[in-house]
N, C-alpha and C positions, 0 to 999 in steps of 0.2 A: 580149868578154864577160869577166867576172870569175868566179873560182871558187876553191874550197878543195880542195887535194889530199887525198883520203881515204886513198889507198893508193899506194905506189910500190914498185917492186922495189929491191933493195939498191943497185945501181949508179945508180938514178935514170933508167933508160932508158924504162921504161913507168910510166904513172900513170893513176889513175881520179880524176875531178874532179867535185865537186858544183858545179853551175852556179848563178849568181845568179838565173836565171829559174826555178829549182826544177823544170825540165823533166828530160828524160833526162840521165843522167850522160854525161860526155864522156870519151873515152879518148885518151891521149897515148902516142905511141911516137916517141922521139927519132930512131930509125933512119930514119923516113920523114918527118922534119921538115927544112925547109931548114937549111943550116949557119948557125951563129951564134946559135942559140936557146939556151934554158935548158940548163945542164949538170948541175946537181945539184938534182933535183926530189925533195922529201921530203914525207911526210904532214904536213899542217898548214900548208904554204905557201899564201899567197894568190898566185894567178897571174892573168895576163891573157893571152887567146888569141883566136884566130879560130875559130869553129865551122864545120866542114865536114861535110856529110852524106855518108855512105858506106853506101849501102843503108839498113839500119835503124839504123845506128850514128851517133852524133855523135862526130866526131873533133876533137881540139884541135890546131890548127896555129899556128905562129909563137908558141909559148908563151914567156912571160917571167915570172920570179919577181919579185914586187914586194918590194923591199928593206925590211926592218924590219917587215914585216907577217906575223905567224905566228899560226895558230890551232891550236896543238897539242892543245887540248882537244876539238875537233870530232870527229876520228876516234874517239877513245876514248869520247866521250859517245854517239855513234851506235851504236857497238858495244855498250856497256853497256845502252842502251835496248832493244836487240833481244834481248840474252842472256836476260833473264828474262821476256820478253813471250810471252803465249799466242798472239799474232798473228804471232810470228816464223815466217818461211817454213821449211818442213822441207826440208833438203838431201837429195839422193838418197843412197842407201846407200853408205857408204864415202867420201863427200865431206866430211863434217864435219871430220875431222882435217886435210884439206888446207885447208879454209876457215879454220880456226883458225890455221894456220901463215901464211896469206896476210894475214889481218887482224891 
């Protein structure tokens, strides 16, 4: 499967991926991936991976970043489209500041 990384933590260990099938997001955690996979995963990267179901989650395994293909505008465009939307989901009390830091 192909996807675009919407968010990753600073060291690139964990990531949230928008999948090409527009289904559920996939979650990547390098600590539970086989050795030799992607090292530096950043928001905007185009990635290829295998989807594995784990309960209700889709997990990305054997992830690799496709060289020369970046979509830096996708995470920002999605964030800005929700920021002013009346349809934007309401975060639980106290969660808004945390979400802004993550996104």
